Each structure stands twice: as structure tokens, then as C-alpha cells.
C-alpha positions in Angstrom: 35.1 -28.0 141.1 33.1 -30.3 143.4 34.3 -33.2 141.4 38.0 -32.2 141.9 37.4 -31.6 145.6 35.7 -35.0 145.9 38.7 -36.7 144.3 40.9 -35.0 146.9 38.6 -36.0 149.8 38.4 -39.7 148.7 42.1 -39.8 148.3 42.5 -38.3 151.8 40.1 -40.9 153.1 42.0 -43.8 151.4 45.3 -42.4 152.8 43.8 -42.3 156.4 42.6 -45.9 156.0 46.0 -47.1 154.7 47.8 -45.4 157.6 45.4 -46.1 160.4 43.7 -49.4 159.7 46.8 -51.5 160.2 47.6 -49.5 163.4 44.1 -50.0 164.7 44.2 -53.8 163.9 47.6 -54.1 165.7 46.3 -52.3 168.8 43.2 -54.4 168.7 45.3 -57.6 168.7 47.5 -56.3 171.5 44.6 -55.2 173.7 42.2 -58.0 173.0 43.2 -60.2 176.0 42.5 -57.5 178.6 40.3 -54.8 177.0 37.0 -56.7 177.1 34.9 -53.7 176.4 37.1 -52.4 173.6 37.5 -49.1 175.3 41.0 -48.5 173.7 39.7 -49.2 170.2 36.7 -46.9 170.7 38.9 -44.1 171.9 41.2 -44.6 168.9 38.2 -44.4 166.6 37.1 -41.2 168.2 40.6 -39.7 167.7 40.6 -40.9 164.0 37.2 -39.3 163.5 38.4 -36.0 165.0 41.5 -36.0 162.8 39.4 -36.7 159.6 37.0 -33.9 160.5 39.9 -31.5 160.9 41.8 -32.6 157.8 38.9 -32.5 155.3 38.3 -28.8 154.5 34.8 -28.9 153.2 33.0 -28.3 156.5 33.3 -26.5 159.7 32.1 -28.3 162.8 30.7 -26.6 165.9 30.0 -28.5 169.0 27.8 -27.1 171.8 27.0 -28.6 175.2 29.5 -31.4 175.2 30.1 -30.8 179.0 26.4 -31.6 179.8 27.3 -35.3 179.8 30.7 -34.9 181.4 31.1 -37.0 184.6 27.7 -38.5 184.3 26.1 -41.5 182.7 25.7 -44.0 181.4 23.0 -42.6 179.0 20.9 -43.8 176.2 22.1 -41.2 173.6 19.8 -40.3 170.8 20.2 -38.0 167.8 18.5 -37.2 164.5 20.3 -38.7 161.4 21.0 -36.8 158.2 24.1 -38.4 156.7 26.5 -41.4 157.0 29.0 -38.8 158.0 27.1 -38.2 161.3 29.1 -41.0 162.8 32.3 -38.9 162.4 30.7 -35.8 163.9 29.1 -37.7 166.9 32.5 -39.4 167.6 34.0 -35.9 168.0 32.1 -35.7 171.3 34.5 -38.3 172.6 31.9 -39.9 174.8 32.4 -43.5 176.1 29.7 -45.4 174.3 28.7 -48.3 172.2 27.1 -47.6 168.8 24.1 -49.6 167.7 24.5 -50.3 164.0 22.3 -51.9 161.4 23.7 -55.3 160.2 24.1 -54.0 156.6 27.0 -51.8 157.8 28.9 -55.0 158.8 29.1 -56.0 155.1 30.9 -52.7 154.1 34.7 -53.2 153.8 36.7 -51.3 156.4 33.6 -50.0 158.2 32.4 -53.5 159.1 35.9 -54.4 160.3 36.0 -51.4 162.5 32.6 -52.2 164.0 33.8 -55.7 164.8 37.0 -54.6 166.4 35.2 -52.1 168.6 32.6 -54.7 169.4 29.7 -52.4 168.7 26.1 -53.6 168.9 24.5 -54.9 165.7 20.9 -55.2 164.9 19.1 -56.9 162.0 16.0 -54.7 161.9 13.8 -57.4 160.3 14.7 -60.1 162.9 13.0 -60.3 166.3 15.7 -62.5 167.7 18.4 -60.0 166.6 16.4 -57.2 168.3 16.3 -59.1 171.5 20.1 -59.8 171.4 20.7 -56.1 170.7 18.7 -55.2 173.8 20.5 -57.7 175.9 23.9 -56.4 174.8 22.9 -52.8 175.2 21.6 -53.5 178.7 24.8 -55.2 179.6 26.8 -52.2 178.4 24.7 -49.8 180.4 25.2 -51.9 183.5 28.9 -51.6 182.9 28.7 -47.8 182.8 29.0 -47.5 179.0 26.5 -45.4 177.2 24.6 -46.6 174.1 24.2 -44.4 171.1 21.3 -44.9 168.7 19.6 -43.1 165.8 15.9 -43.7 166.7 14.9 -43.1 163.1 16.9 -46.2 162.1 17.9 -44.6 158.8 19.0 -41.3 157.3 16.5 -38.5 156.7 15.7 -37.9 153.0 14.9 -34.2 153.5 16.9 -33.2 156.6 13.9 -33.3 158.8 13.6 -35.9 161.6 11.5 -39.0 160.7 9.5 -41.4 162.8 11.3 -42.5 166.0 11.2 -46.2 166.8 10.6 -47.3 170.3 13.8 -49.3 171.0 16.0 -46.6 172.5 13.2 -45.5 174.8 12.3 -49.1 175.9 16.0 -49.5 176.7 16.1 -46.3 178.9 13.0 -47.4 180.8 14.2 -50.9 181.4 17.7 -49.8 182.4 16.5 -46.8 184.5 19.1 -44.5 182.9 18.8 -41.0 181.5 18.2 -40.1 177.9 20.8 -37.7 176.4 19.3 -35.9 173.4 21.6 -34.6 170.7 20.6 -32.5 167.7 22.8 -32.4 164.6 22.3 -30.2 161.5 24.2 -29.4 158.3 25.5 -32.8 157.3 22.7 -33.9 155.0 23.9 -32.0 152.0 27.5 -32.9 152.1 27.3 -36.4 150.5 23.9 -37.4 149.0 22.7 -40.9 149.8 24.3 -43.4 147.4 26.3 -40.5 145.9 30.1 -40.0 145.5 30.4 -36.3 144.9 30.9 -34.1 148.0 29.6 -30.6 148.1 31.5 -27.8 150.0 30.9 -24.9 152.4 28.9 -26.7 155.0 28.5 -25.7 158.6 27.8 -28.7 160.8 26.4 -28.1 164.3 26.1 -30.7 167.1 24.2 -29.5 170.1 24.0 -31.6 173.3 21.1 -31.1 175.7 20.7 -31.8 179.4 20.2 -35.4 180.2 16.6 -36.3 181.0 16.5 -38.6 184.1 14.0 -41.5 184.4 12.1 -39.7 187.1 11.3 -36.9 184.6 9.9 -39.3 181.9 6.4 -39.1 183.3 5.6 -42.4 181.7 7.0 -45.8 181.2 5.4 -46.2 177.8 8.3 -46.2 175.2 5.9 -45.2 172.4 4.9 -42.0 174.3 8.6 -41.3 175.0 9.4 -41.7 171.3 6.7 -39.2 170.3 7.9 -36.8 173.0 11.6 -36.9 172.1 10.8 -36.8 168.3 8.9 -33.6 168.9 11.7 -32.3 171.2 14.4 -32.9 168.6 12.3 -31.5 165.7 11.6 -28.3 167.7 15.2 -27.9 168.8 16.4 -28.5 165.3 14.4 -25.5 164.2 15.8 -23.4 167.0 19.3 -24.5 166.0 18.7 -23.5 162.4 17.3 -20.1 163.4 20.4 -19.4 165.5 22.8 -20.2 162.6 
């Protein structure tokens, strides 16, 4: 049964790409001269993510606390990372932001093209110069009032539990003097196994947004200490989220 449902899901995904990619490309061309921050494309991708989440019937998405970031920002937004599908679910928050993506994603057909059209921020994790350019572009976005979204783990969890948080997001928040917006996500890890093609069904995905933490509440300017604090915070709140399900 999962195989048949997976065939349907992949066909739905292909159909959405066939319909929306040419439209997205056309809008990108038309808005390129005046939409320097690619706000239009980002909003279009948010809408496409929302539509895909609604059309694919193997999960139910519940979002809590979206309003906590309404009217504020910019933020450095952080979340735990369980699945490649997390991007769809986070996009359903419809926040104005720039994703930070590993360079490997740029090589994936369609996904890489979308990343380029939206002018998202790319990092080669093994290259110090790339890390510096990522920080420069992220800081520029924050100065322009655009939030930056990162998965501090840098990769998907293998067991659904948060892994080690790298310091980059927290160094960014300290240097820019902007709040950190924590987001906890659960339920996506079992939908599509890493490197797998078969979807499983009956999943309840929850996205919970917490109050922004302003710089004056950091109590430190050490990004390593902040990474430990927020790693513990997200691990603890993930357990609370699971108990409330």
C-alpha cells in the first residue's frame, strides 16, 4: 500500500513541478529588474509549499505560535531538522526570510534552480571562504529587514533527536544584534527515509514557534554557549511537544 501511495505522491510532485516551475521561472524573469531581494519568488515558493502540503494526503500539519513573529524581526530563525520535507513545513509559516542551504542542494535539479531564483544563501561547509561569504550575505539580509533561516545541526537527524548545534547561527545573531526565533518541528522524520523513495503514511507533523529571544536576554556573546543553550532548549521543548501530542 505504501508503494502505491508513494507512486501517487511522486506523480503529484511531478505534476506540481510541471505546472509551477515554468510559472515560477516566468515570474522570476519579469520581476528580476526590480525585485532585488527576490521577495516575490519567496512568497510564491511559500504558496507552492502550502499547496503541496494540502494536496498530499499522507500527513496532517499543525502550526502553533506563528503569530509570535508577526510584525517583528528580522530574526535568526533556528529549528531542529528531521527530514528534507521540513523545508515545505517551515515555508508554511509564510515568514519573510532567506534560507541558508548547503551547496550540495544546488546540484539537485529543480531544487537547485529554485534556490538560485530565490537568491537564497549557500554555504560550502568545508570551505572557510564560503562560510565567510555566507555570513556576509546573511548580515546584509538582516540589515535589510529579512530574517535568515538555518538548521544549526547542518544535516538531518538520524533518529529524530536534535544533534550538535553549530555556532554559525548564533554568531550571526550576536554580530547583527537581532533576536533568535526558536522553532521546534516534529513528525516529519518518518515520512521519507534518508535516501529513500517510499513514503509512509499517517503522520502528524507539528511546528511550534516560540517567543523571540532578544539579544539583551542572551546573557553572553559567546556563540558556543548560545548553541548549547538553544540545543538544550529545543531538545527539552521537543519532548514537551511529543508529550502533548
